[in-house]
Residue frames as a rotation matrix with the C-alpha (Angstrom) as fourth column:
MET 1
-0.454 0.296 0.840 106.22
-0.400 0.775 -0.489 -170.33
-0.796 -0.559 -0.233 65.45
LYS 2
-0.492 0.312 -0.813 105.04
-0.792 0.227 0.567 -173.04
0.361 0.923 0.135 63.01
LEU 3
0.017 0.592 0.806 102.37
-0.572 0.667 -0.477 -175.60
-0.820 -0.453 0.350 63.33
LEU 4
-0.812 -0.285 -0.510 103.06
-0.583 0.430 0.689 -178.56
0.023 0.857 -0.515 61.13
ASP 5
0.205 0.979 -0.013 99.89
-0.977 0.203 -0.068 -180.21
-0.064 0.026 0.998 59.96
THR 6
0.412 0.008 0.911 99.44
-0.320 0.938 0.136 -184.00
-0.853 -0.347 0.389 60.18
CYS 7
0.979 0.015 0.201 100.14
0.176 0.432 -0.885 -184.47
-0.100 0.902 0.420 56.49
VAL 8
0.499 -0.857 0.124 103.55
-0.692 -0.481 -0.539 -182.74
0.522 0.183 -0.833 56.92
TRP 9
0.031 -0.475 0.879 104.41
-0.892 0.385 0.239 -185.09
-0.452 -0.791 -0.412 59.72
ILE 10
0.766 0.305 0.566 103.33
-0.031 0.897 -0.440 -188.07
-0.642 0.319 0.697 57.57
GLU 11
0.882 -0.467 -0.069 105.64
-0.156 -0.151 -0.976 -186.86
0.445 0.871 -0.206 54.80
ILE 12
0.174 -0.861 0.477 108.53
-0.944 -0.284 -0.170 -186.50
0.282 -0.421 -0.862 57.38
VAL 13
0.100 -0.099 0.990 107.98
-0.628 0.765 0.140 -189.97
-0.771 -0.636 0.014 58.95
SER 14
0.874 0.262 0.410 107.59
0.096 0.733 -0.673 -191.65
-0.477 0.628 0.615 55.57
GLY 15
-0.053 -0.998 -0.021 110.89
0.251 -0.034 0.967 -190.14
-0.966 0.046 0.253 54.50
SER 16
0.636 0.303 0.710 109.48
0.748 -0.016 -0.664 -188.85
-0.190 0.953 -0.236 51.16
PRO 17
-0.368 -0.743 0.558 111.48
0.860 -0.501 -0.100 -186.29
0.354 0.443 0.824 49.17
GLN 18
0.197 0.522 0.830 108.85
-0.045 -0.841 0.539 -183.59
0.979 -0.144 -0.143 50.28
GLY 19
0.921 0.258 -0.293 109.21
0.256 0.168 0.952 -184.88
0.295 -0.951 0.088 53.83
ARG 20
0.090 -0.958 -0.273 112.93
0.995 0.077 0.055 -184.44
-0.032 -0.277 0.960 53.80
VAL 21
-0.459 -0.168 0.872 112.38
0.357 -0.934 0.008 -180.76
0.814 0.315 0.489 52.86
PHE 22
0.520 0.731 0.442 109.77
-0.199 -0.399 0.895 -180.36
0.831 -0.553 -0.062 55.57
SER 23
0.577 -0.300 -0.760 112.08
0.748 0.569 0.342 -182.02
0.330 -0.765 0.553 58.16
ALA 24
-0.459 -0.800 0.386 114.18
0.625 -0.600 -0.499 -178.87
0.631 0.012 0.776 58.15
LEU 25
0.005 0.620 0.784 111.34
-0.258 -0.757 0.600 -177.15
0.966 -0.205 0.157 59.91
THR 26
0.870 0.340 -0.357 111.70
0.127 0.545 0.829 -179.43
0.476 -0.767 0.431 62.89
LYS 27
-0.095 -0.987 -0.129 115.39
0.492 0.067 -0.868 -178.39
0.866 -0.146 0.479 63.75
ASP 28
-0.831 -0.155 0.534 114.28
-0.295 -0.691 -0.660 -175.77
0.471 -0.706 0.528 66.27
LYS 29
-0.571 0.653 -0.498 111.93
0.652 0.729 0.208 -177.89
0.499 -0.205 -0.842 68.35
GLN 30
-0.448 0.434 -0.782 110.72
0.679 -0.404 -0.613 -174.94
-0.582 -0.805 -0.113 70.55
SER 31
-0.657 0.358 -0.664 109.38
-0.550 -0.830 0.096 -173.16
-0.516 0.428 0.742 67.46
VAL 32
-0.739 0.476 -0.476 107.16
-0.180 0.542 0.821 -176.07
0.649 0.693 -0.315 66.47
LEU 33
-0.446 0.718 0.534 103.68
-0.847 -0.146 -0.511 -175.93
-0.289 -0.680 0.674 67.91
VAL 34
-0.875 0.079 -0.477 102.13
-0.098 0.937 0.334 -179.45
0.474 0.339 -0.813 68.23
PRO 35
-0.120 0.907 0.404 98.34
-0.961 -0.208 0.181 -179.59
0.248 -0.367 0.897 68.88
SER 36
-0.545 0.032 0.838 97.20
-0.448 0.834 -0.323 -182.70
-0.709 -0.551 -0.440 70.72
LEU 37
0.621 0.780 0.078 94.81
-0.297 0.327 -0.897 -183.24
-0.725 0.534 0.435 67.63
VAL 38
0.403 -0.588 -0.701 97.84
-0.838 0.071 -0.541 -183.59
0.369 0.805 -0.464 65.37
GLN 39
-0.648 -0.558 0.518 99.23
-0.735 0.635 -0.236 -186.14
-0.198 -0.534 -0.822 67.92
PHE 40
-0.025 0.796 0.605 95.89
-0.320 0.567 -0.759 -187.95
-0.947 -0.213 0.240 67.56
GLU 41
0.819 0.359 -0.447 95.78
-0.508 0.094 -0.856 -187.99
-0.265 0.928 0.260 63.78
LEU 42
0.019 -0.902 -0.431 99.44
-0.921 0.153 -0.359 -188.96
0.390 0.404 -0.828 63.46
ARG 43
-0.676 -0.234 0.699 99.03
-0.575 0.761 -0.301 -191.90
-0.461 -0.605 -0.649 65.88
ARG 44
0.415 0.836 0.359 95.86
-0.298 0.498 -0.814 -193.12
-0.860 0.231 0.456 64.14
TRP 45
0.724 -0.253 -0.641 97.86
-0.655 0.037 -0.755 -193.05
0.214 0.967 -0.139 60.83
ALA 46
-0.275 -0.961 0.034 100.95
-0.925 0.255 -0.282 -194.68
0.262 -0.109 -0.959 62.39
LEU 47
-0.343 0.243 0.907 98.89
-0.504 0.767 -0.397 -197.53
-0.793 -0.593 -0.141 63.92
ARG 48
0.830 0.557 0.003 97.64
-0.276 0.415 -0.867 -198.30
-0.485 0.719 0.498 60.42
GLU 49
0.696 -0.585 -0.416 101.15
-0.558 -0.077 -0.826 -198.23
0.452 0.807 -0.380 58.93
TYR 50
-0.352 -0.928 -0.125 103.40
-0.516 0.303 -0.801 -199.63
0.781 -0.218 -0.585 61.65
GLU 51
-0.097 0.213 -0.972 103.32
0.689 0.719 0.089 -201.88
0.718 -0.661 -0.216 64.76
ALA 52
0.809 0.587 0.029 102.27
0.408 -0.597 0.691 -200.19
0.423 -0.547 -0.722 67.92
THR 53
0.331 -0.780 -0.532 105.85
0.747 -0.129 0.653 -199.79
-0.577 -0.613 0.540 69.33
ARG 54
-0.600 -0.610 0.518 106.90
0.798 -0.413 0.438 -197.86
-0.054 0.676 0.735 66.25
ALA 55
0.075 0.754 0.653 103.68
0.570 -0.569 0.592 -195.84
0.818 0.328 -0.473 66.26
ASN 56
0.803 0.125 -0.583 104.36
0.590 -0.308 0.746 -194.84
-0.086 -0.943 -0.321 69.91
THR 57
-0.158 -0.964 -0.215 107.91
0.807 -0.252 0.535 -193.83
-0.569 -0.089 0.817 69.08
ILE 58
-0.502 -0.021 0.865 106.75
0.750 -0.510 0.422 -191.62
0.432 0.860 0.272 66.25
VAL 59
0.474 0.825 0.308 104.08
0.442 -0.525 0.728 -189.83
0.762 -0.209 -0.613 68.33
LEU 60
0.650 -0.298 -0.699 106.33
0.701 -0.121 0.703 -189.48
-0.294 -0.947 0.130 71.42
ALA 61
-0.415 -0.870 0.265 108.89
0.905 -0.365 0.218 -187.55
-0.093 0.331 0.939 69.24
LEU 62
-0.023 0.465 0.885 106.34
0.519 -0.751 0.408 -184.84
0.855 0.468 -0.224 68.79
ARG 63
0.731 0.221 -0.645 106.68
0.681 -0.194 0.706 -184.03
0.030 -0.956 -0.292 72.57
GLU 64
-0.274 -0.941 -0.201 109.91
0.915 -0.319 0.247 -182.26
-0.296 -0.116 0.948 71.69
GLY 65
-0.532 0.177 0.828 107.83
0.392 -0.815 0.426 -179.50
0.750 0.551 0.365 70.22
VAL 66
-0.912 0.335 0.235 105.42
-0.387 -0.522 -0.760 -177.19
-0.132 -0.785 0.606 72.15
VAL 67
-0.687 0.707 -0.165 102.45
0.600 0.681 0.420 -179.38
0.409 0.190 -0.892 72.82
VAL 68
-0.862 0.489 0.131 99.10
-0.503 -0.795 -0.340 -177.49
-0.063 -0.359 0.931 73.14
GLN 69
-0.605 0.777 0.175 95.48
0.708 0.626 -0.327 -178.54
-0.363 -0.074 -0.929 73.94
ALA 70
-0.621 0.540 0.569 92.48
0.215 -0.580 0.786 -177.00
0.754 0.610 0.244 72.29
GLY 71
-0.802 0.383 -0.458 90.50
0.454 -0.108 -0.885 -175.03
-0.389 -0.917 -0.088 74.87
GLU 72
0.064 0.988 -0.140 87.30
0.669 -0.147 -0.728 -173.16
-0.740 -0.047 -0.671 74.79
ARG 73
0.258 -0.097 -0.961 88.62
-0.377 -0.926 -0.008 -170.16
-0.890 0.364 -0.276 72.81
VAL 74
-0.842 -0.485 -0.235 90.13
-0.437 0.359 0.825 -172.45
-0.316 0.797 -0.515 70.12
ALA 75
-0.646 0.627 0.435 86.80
0.644 0.754 -0.130 -174.39
-0.410 0.196 -0.891 69.98
PHE 76
0.315 0.828 -0.465 84.74
0.394 -0.559 -0.729 -171.33
-0.864 0.047 -0.502 69.41
LEU 77
-0.032 -0.437 -0.899 87.08
-0.672 -0.656 0.343 -169.94
-0.740 0.615 -0.273 66.86
ALA 78
-0.932 -0.294 0.213 87.21
-0.084 0.745 0.661 -173.29
-0.353 0.598 -0.719 65.11
ALA 79
-0.176 0.923 0.342 83.48
0.716 0.359 -0.599 -173.38
-0.676 0.139 -0.724 64.82
ASP 80
0.514 0.323 -0.795 83.52
-0.170 -0.869 -0.464 -169.96
-0.841 0.373 -0.392 63.04
LEU 81
-0.407 -0.758 -0.510 86.32
-0.728 -0.068 0.682 -171.06
-0.552 0.649 -0.524 60.81
ALA 82
-0.727 0.208 0.655 84.61
0.375 0.919 0.124 -174.41
-0.576 0.335 -0.746 59.88
ARG 83
0.300 0.951 0.077 81.63
0.610 -0.129 -0.782 -172.44
-0.733 0.282 -0.619 58.84
GLN 84
0.453 -0.188 -0.871 83.48
-0.416 -0.909 -0.020 -169.63
-0.788 0.372 -0.490 57.09
TYR 85
-0.277 -0.764 -0.583 85.97
-0.927 0.052 0.372 -171.87
-0.254 0.643 -0.722 55.15
LYS 86
0.683 0.599 -0.418 83.95
-0.680 0.731 -0.062 -175.13
0.268 0.327 0.906 54.97
LEU 87
-0.423 -0.893 -0.151 86.55
-0.712 0.431 -0.554 -177.03
0.560 -0.127 -0.819 56.99
HIS 88
0.280 0.389 -0.878 86.03
0.245 0.855 0.457 -180.43
0.928 -0.343 0.144 58.76
ALA 89
0.957 0.281 0.073 86.05
0.008 -0.278 0.961 -180.29
0.290 -0.919 -0.268 62.44
ILE 90
0.549 -0.808 -0.211 89.63
0.690 0.297 0.660 -181.43
-0.471 -0.508 0.721 63.15
ASP 91
-0.158 -0.618 0.770 91.01
0.925 -0.366 -0.105 -179.27
0.347 0.696 0.629 60.35
ALA 92
0.432 0.399 0.809 89.16
0.097 -0.912 0.398 -176.26
0.897 -0.093 -0.433 61.83
LEU 93
0.988 -0.070 -0.137 90.45
0.136 -0.022 0.990 -177.00
-0.072 -0.997 -0.012 65.29
ILE 94
0.206 -0.972 0.113 94.04
0.927 0.231 0.295 -177.37
-0.313 0.044 0.949 64.05
TYR 95
-0.116 -0.118 0.986 93.71
0.695 -0.719 -0.005 -174.14
0.710 0.685 0.165 62.04
ALA 96
0.731 0.461 0.504 92.22
-0.008 -0.732 0.681 -172.24
0.683 -0.502 -0.531 64.94
THR 97
0.752 -0.563 -0.342 95.13
0.560 0.273 0.782 -173.48
-0.347 -0.780 0.521 67.14
ALA 98
-0.183 -0.846 0.500 97.56
0.978 -0.208 0.006 -171.96
0.098 0.490 0.866 64.70
LEU 99
0.040 0.282 0.958 95.71
0.322 -0.912 0.255 -168.66
0.946 0.298 -0.127 64.64
GLU 100
0.914 0.389 -0.112 95.32
0.193 -0.176 0.965 -168.63
0.356 -0.904 -0.236 68.46
HIS 101
0.557 -0.800 -0.223 99.10
0.559 0.162 0.813 -169.00
-0.614 -0.577 0.538 68.90
ASP 102
0.723 -0.143 -0.676 99.94
-0.492 -0.794 -0.357 -166.74
-0.485 0.591 -0.645 66.04
ALA 103
-0.251 -0.765 0.593 101.67
-0.072 0.626 0.777 -169.61
-0.965 0.152 -0.212 64.28
GLN 104
-0.191 0.109 -0.976 102.00
-0.977 -0.113 0.179 -170.27
-0.090 0.988 0.128 60.59
LEU 105
0.449 0.378 0.810 100.26
-0.290 0.919 -0.269 -173.51
-0.845 -0.114 0.522 59.60
VAL 106
-0.457 -0.675 -0.579 102.48
-0.840 0.113 0.530 -175.55
-0.292 0.729 -0.619 57.32
THR 107
0.113 0.675 0.729 100.45
-0.214 0.733 -0.646 -178.04
-0.970 -0.083 0.227 55.29
CYS 108
-0.934 -0.260 -0.247 100.06
-0.304 0.208 0.930 -179.99
-0.190 0.943 -0.273 52.09
ASP 109
-0.450 0.872 0.193 96.36
0.775 0.488 -0.402 -180.33
-0.445 -0.031 -0.895 52.54
ALA 110
-0.772 0.149 0.618 94.46
0.457 -0.545 0.703 -178.47
0.441 0.825 0.353 49.87
HIS 111
0.309 0.924 -0.226 91.59
0.876 -0.185 0.445 -177.59
0.369 -0.336 -0.867 52.27
PHE 112
0.377 -0.254 -0.891 93.93
0.645 -0.617 0.450 -174.90
-0.664 -0.744 -0.069 53.67
LYS 113
-0.455 -0.624 0.635 95.10
0.890 -0.289 0.353 -173.48
-0.036 0.726 0.687 50.40
ASP 114
-0.395 0.103 0.913 94.88
0.397 -0.877 0.271 -169.69
0.828 0.470 0.305 50.24
LEU 115
0.759 0.589 -0.277 93.86
0.511 -0.275 0.814 -169.20
0.404 -0.760 -0.510 53.91
PRO 116
0.567 -0.493 0.660 95.54
-0.554 -0.821 -0.138 -166.55
0.610 -0.287 -0.738 56.05
GLN 117
0.180 -0.620 0.764 98.66
-0.948 0.097 0.302 -167.66
-0.261 -0.779 -0.571 58.05
VAL 118
0.729 0.040 0.683 98.99
0.038 0.994 -0.099 -170.90
-0.683 0.098 0.724 55.91
ASP 119
-0.237 -0.827 -0.511 102.06
-0.860 -0.066 0.506 -172.01
-0.452 0.559 -0.695 54.14
TYR 120
0.621 0.572 0.536 100.60
-0.254 0.793 -0.553 -174.49
-0.741 0.208 0.638 51.62
THR 121
-0.489 -0.719 -0.493 102.68
-0.797 0.139 0.588 -176.72
-0.354 0.680 -0.641 49.48
ALA 122
0.486 0.731 -0.479 100.89
-0.864 0.485 -0.138 -179.05
0.132 0.481 0.867 47.06
LYS 123
0.341 -0.337 0.877 101.54
-0.379 0.805 0.457 -182.70
-0.860 -0.488 0.147 47.96
VAL 124
-0.290 -0.499 -0.817 103.88
-0.957 0.168 0.237 -184.35
0.018 0.850 -0.526 45.42
THR 125
0.564 0.497 0.659 102.48
-0.479 0.847 -0.229 -187.62
-0.672 -0.187 0.716 44.23
SER 126
-0.575 -0.809 0.118 104.58
-0.395 0.402 0.826 -190.28
-0.716 0.428 -0.551 42.56
THR 127
0.381 0.661 -0.646 103.55
-0.888 0.067 -0.455 -191.41
-0.258 0.747 0.612 39.01
């Protein structure tokens, strides 16, 4: 099981070269864990970038994965992880969700670099 972080979904939706590589991870929909917090972040981003109809289409496509909510266990674990790794609240909740479901977090967010169960790829920036 893989949990694709919001930054990975943004790369995929944007059609970037890195996003095209990441999109291969979405082929088996039932092996993609989708926290509702990623849905929130992606919708927030999509509403800034696109009109509402397109933003809705983008986020609704995530329903093809395994959508999960953050419960009490994830919240408590996230609080510990936030303190231990100095993560922001939503990052800690997303990471805790990955750990709770024994999923690998796939990300290009440097906040997660070198953490256990994280597949980190540095974001490629155009020059």
